[in-house]
C-alpha positions in Angstrom: 0.0 0.0 0.0 1.4 3.4 -1.0 2.2 5.6 2.0 0.3 9.0 2.0 2.5 12.1 1.8 2.2 14.5 4.7 3.3 18.0 5.5 6.4 18.4 7.7 7.6 21.0 10.1 11.3 21.6 9.4 13.6 22.4 12.4 14.8 25.9 11.6 15.5 28.8 14.0 13.6 31.2 11.8 10.4 29.2 11.8 7.9 30.1 14.6 5.4 27.3 15.3 2.6 26.9 17.8 2.8 23.9 20.1 1.3 20.8 18.4 2.0 22.1 14.9 4.3 19.3 13.9 1.6 16.7 14.7 -1.0 18.7 12.9 1.1 18.8 9.8 1.9 15.1 10.0 -1.9 14.5 9.8 -2.4 16.5 6.6 -2.0 14.8 3.2 -1.8 17.7 0.7 -3.2 15.5 -2.0 -6.4 15.1 0.0 -6.8 18.8 1.0 -10.1 20.1 -0.5 -9.7 23.9 0.1 -6.7 26.2 0.1 -6.8 30.0 0.3 -3.9 32.4 -0.5 -4.2 36.0 0.8 -2.4 38.7 -1.2 -3.7 42.2 -0.7 -1.2 44.1 -2.8 -0.7 46.1 -5.9 0.1 45.0 -9.4 3.7 44.1 -9.0 3.3 41.8 -5.9 0.2 40.2 -7.4 2.2 39.3 -10.5 5.0 37.8 -8.3 2.5 35.7 -6.4 1.8 33.7 -9.6 4.8 31.4 -8.9 3.5 30.7 -5.4 0.0 29.9 -6.7 1.3 27.5 -9.3 3.3 25.6 -6.6 0.1 25.5 -4.4 -1.8 24.0 -7.3 0.9 21.5 -7.9 1.1 20.3 -4.2 -2.6 20.5 -3.5 -4.0 19.0 -6.7 -7.5 18.3 -5.3 -8.0 21.6 -3.6 -10.3 24.4 -4.6 -8.0 27.4 -4.6 -9.2 30.8 -3.5 -7.3 34.0 -3.8 -7.9 36.8 -1.2 -7.7 40.3 -2.7 -8.3 43.9 -1.7 -10.8 46.1 -3.6 -8.2 48.8 -4.1 -5.7 46.3 -5.6 -7.4 44.3 -8.4 -5.3 45.1 -11.4 -3.1 42.2 -12.4 -4.8 39.7 -10.1 -3.8 36.2 -11.4 -7.4 35.0 -11.9 -6.3 32.4 -14.4 -4.5 30.5 -11.7 -7.3 30.2 -9.1 -10.8 28.8 -8.8 -12.4 31.6 -6.8 -11.6 35.0 -5.2 -12.6 36.9 -2.1 -12.3 40.7 -2.1 -12.0 42.7 1.1 -14.0 45.8 0.4 -12.3 49.0 1.6 -14.2 51.9 3.1 -17.0 49.9 4.8 -18.4 50.7 8.2 -17.3 48.3 10.9 -20.4 46.1 10.9 -20.4 45.8 7.2 -16.6 45.2 7.2 -17.0 42.3 9.6 -19.7 40.8 7.5 -17.4 41.1 4.5 -14.6 39.3 6.3 -16.9 36.4 7.2 -17.6 35.8 3.5 -14.0 34.6 3.2 -15.3 31.3 4.5 -13.6 28.3 6.0 -10.6 26.7 4.4 -8.5 23.8 5.3 -5.2 25.6 4.6 -4.5 29.3 4.4 -1.3 31.0 3.3 -1.1 34.7 4.2 1.3 36.5 1.9 0.2 39.9 3.2 0.5 40.0 7.0 -1.6 43.1 7.6 -4.5 43.9 9.9 -7.0 43.1 7.2 -5.5 39.7 6.4 -5.4 38.9 10.1 -9.1 39.7 10.5 -9.8 37.2 7.8 -8.0 34.5 9.8 -9.5 35.6 13.1 -13.1 35.3 11.8 -12.5 32.2 9.6 -10.2 29.9 11.5 -8.6 27.4 9.1 -7.3 24.0 9.9 -3.8 25.2 9.2 -2.6 28.9 8.9 0.9 29.8 7.6 2.0 33.4 7.2 4.6 36.1 7.2 5.4 37.4 10.6 4.7 41.0 11.6 2.5 41.3 14.7 2.3 40.1 18.3 -0.9 38.3 17.4 0.8 36.1 14.9 1.5 33.3 17.5 -2.2 33.1 18.1 -3.5 33.4 14.6 -1.0 31.3 12.7 0.3 27.8 13.2 3.6 28.8 11.5 5.1 32.2 10.8 8.3 33.2 9.0 10.0 36.6 9.1 9.8 38.8 6.0 12.9 40.5 4.7 13.4 43.4 2.3 16.8 42.0 1.3 15.6 39.0 -0.7 13.6 38.6 -3.9 10.0 38.9 -3.0 8.8 35.9 -5.0 11.3 33.8 -3.0 10.0 35.1 0.3 6.5 33.8 -0.7 7.9 30.4 -1.6 9.5 30.1 1.8 6.1 29.5 3.3 5.8 26.3 1.3 9.3 25.2 2.2 8.4 25.7 5.9 5.8 22.9 5.7 8.1 20.6 3.8 7.1 21.3 0.2 9.7 21.7 -2.5 9.5 24.5 -5.1 10.9 24.8 -8.6 13.8 27.1 -9.6 13.7 29.5 -11.2 10.1 30.5 -10.2 7.6 29.8 -12.9 5.1 32.6 -13.3 3.3 31.2 -16.3 2.4 34.6 -17.6 -0.3 34.4 -20.3 0.9 35.5 -23.8 -0.7 38.6 -25.1 -0.8 39.9 -28.7 2.2 42.1 -29.5 1.2 45.8 -29.8 3.5 46.2 -32.8 5.5 43.8 -35.0 8.9 45.6 -34.8 11.3 45.3 -31.8 11.3 48.0 -29.2 12.7 49.0 -25.8 10.0 50.0 -23.3 10.6 52.7 -20.6 8.3 53.1 -17.7 8.9 56.6 -16.3 6.7 56.7 -13.1 6.0 54.6 -10.0 3.6 54.5 -7.0 5.2 57.6 -5.5 7.3 60.5 -6.9 10.1 59.5 -4.5 10.7 56.2 -6.3 11.0 57.9 -9.7 14.1 58.5 -11.7 14.1 62.2 -13.0 12.0 62.6 -16.1 14.8 64.4 -17.9 17.0 61.4 -17.5 14.4 59.2 -19.2 14.4 61.6 -22.1 18.1 61.6 -22.3 18.3 57.8 -22.0 15.8 57.2 -24.8 17.6 59.7 -27.0 21.0 58.1 -26.3 19.7 54.6 -27.0 17.8 55.7 -30.1 21.1 56.8 -31.5 23.0 53.7 -30.4 20.3 51.3 -31.5 18.5 52.8 -34.5 17.2 49.3 -35.3 14.8 49.5 -32.3 11.8 51.6 -31.5 11.8 53.4 -28.1 8.4 53.6 -26.3 7.8 55.4 -23.1 4.8 54.7 -20.8 3.7 56.1 -17.4 0.9 55.7 -14.9 -2.6 57.1 -14.8 -2.3 59.7 -12.0 -2.2 63.4 -12.9 1.3 63.8 -11.7 2.3 60.7 -13.8 0.6 62.1 -16.9 2.6 65.4 -16.3 5.9 63.4 -16.3 4.8 61.6 -19.5 4.1 64.9 -21.2 7.5 66.3 -20.1 9.2 63.2 -21.6 7.2 63.5 -24.7 8.2 67.1 -25.3 11.8 66.1 -24.8 11.6 63.4 -27.5 9.9 65.5 -30.1 12.9 65.4 -32.4 14.1 61.9 -31.5 13.6 59.4 -34.3 11.7 56.2 -33.5 10.8 57.3 -30.0 7.4 58.1 -28.7 5.2 58.2 -25.6 2.4 55.7 -25.5 -1.1 56.8 -24.6 -2.0 55.9 -20.9 -5.0 53.8 -22.0 -2.7 51.4 -24.0 -2.3 47.9 -22.6 0.7 47.9 -20.3 0.9 44.1 -20.0 1.0 43.7 -23.8 3.7 46.4 -24.3 5.8 44.9 -21.5 5.4 41.3 -22.7 6.4 42.1 -26.2 9.4 44.3 -25.4 13.1 43.5 -26.2 13.9 45.0 -22.8 12.2 47.1 -20.2 13.7 50.0 -18.3 11.7 50.9 -15.3 11.5 52.5 -11.9 10.7 50.2 -8.9 7.1 49.5 -9.9 4.7 46.9 -11.2 5.8 47.3 -14.9 9.2 45.8 -14.1 7.6 42.9 -12.1 5.4 42.2 -15.1 8.6 42.1 -17.3 10.4 39.8 -14.9 7.5 37.4 -14.7 7.2 37.4 -18.5 10.9 36.6 -19.0 11.7 40.0 -20.5 15.1 41.5 -19.7 15.0 44.5 -17.4 17.0 47.4 -16.1 15.6 48.5 -12.7 16.3 52.1 -11.5 16.2 52.4 -7.8 16.2 55.8 -6.0 14.3 55.7 -2.7 13.4 52.1 -2.3 15.4 49.0 -1.5 16.5 47.2 -4.6 17.0 43.8 -3.1 13.4 42.8 -2.8 12.9 43.1 -6.5 16.4 42.0 -7.7 16.0 38.5 -9.1 19.1 36.2 -9.2 17.9 34.6 -12.4 17.2 35.8 -15.9 18.7 38.8 -17.6 18.1 41.6 -15.1 20.2 44.5 -13.7 19.3 46.7 -10.7 21.0 50.1 -10.7 21.4 51.8 -7.3 23.9 53.7 -5.1 24.5 54.1 -1.4 23.0 57.3 -0.1 20.0 57.0 -2.5 21.9 58.7 -5.3 20.1 58.2 -8.5 21.8 56.1 -11.2 23.3 58.1 -14.1 22.1 58.1 -17.7 25.5 56.6 -18.7 25.1 53.7 -16.2 21.6 53.0 -17.5 22.6 53.1 -21.2 25.5 50.8 -20.6 23.3 48.3 -18.7 20.7 48.3 -21.5 23.3 47.8 -24.2 24.9 45.0 -22.2 21.6 43.1 -21.9 20.6 43.7 -25.5 23.8 42.2 -26.8 23.9 39.3 -24.4 
């Protein structure tokens, strides 16, 4: 008779487990688990990076109905193609309505919390699963989770997610497989894509440097188009307009309209140059080479050690130079 596979609590000093967790894990056969939920309340970039985790959950829990927990203010880029159902925490509700909304998350046998915020903890408090595994971050974690792991900003974020599976004895593939769906290319010819904004102005490389970089690379690689995109906020549109004015006389360079499909442009690019924002995470997940420009955010969380990617940063939060960015782009394009 074939022996059932079970989950395992590995003896590691970083793992925090409640008493009795080892026995609880030993009683769980992942092939027989009927319901798993993964909570990820986050913006586009982190939702994209969660794809590798969801694929591993599907592989290890093949019979489970997989639910993804989302937040109503962060739905763009949700990997709906990888899950069976979603639960959306609605922001801005009055307390009684908010509690009712949390209850609709429902009961699950296993929950992985990739978020570790007050809202994700409320979901666990009001819908206690058989097993809860999450990233540490609160004094309540020892009561809400069976297993917690510390979260670091100095490791690639997708790897931090996968650690939650390793903590219960489940192996994961390397490099991470994001299985990004292929989209129609927005144009037939090759191009470099530049994403000139981010979630906050402090994370943005100066607009004038994007103009100078695109102009420099248009001269160095006249065989390529050079397409600049930006976000939808008013201040981001203003940056796009500034870059567009600077590129008025640069051949084969233009600024794309904000309503154009970002995922399609990213997925079809020869290379993406971007601030620390979701556009670069889309490119990494799609296997497109990237040059990341880091100014006021840690580069290590979004610096993969696989694929063709460079992260440019300096101590003291000194912005990378145009010369450094151009050299990195040309290196990757010729690799």
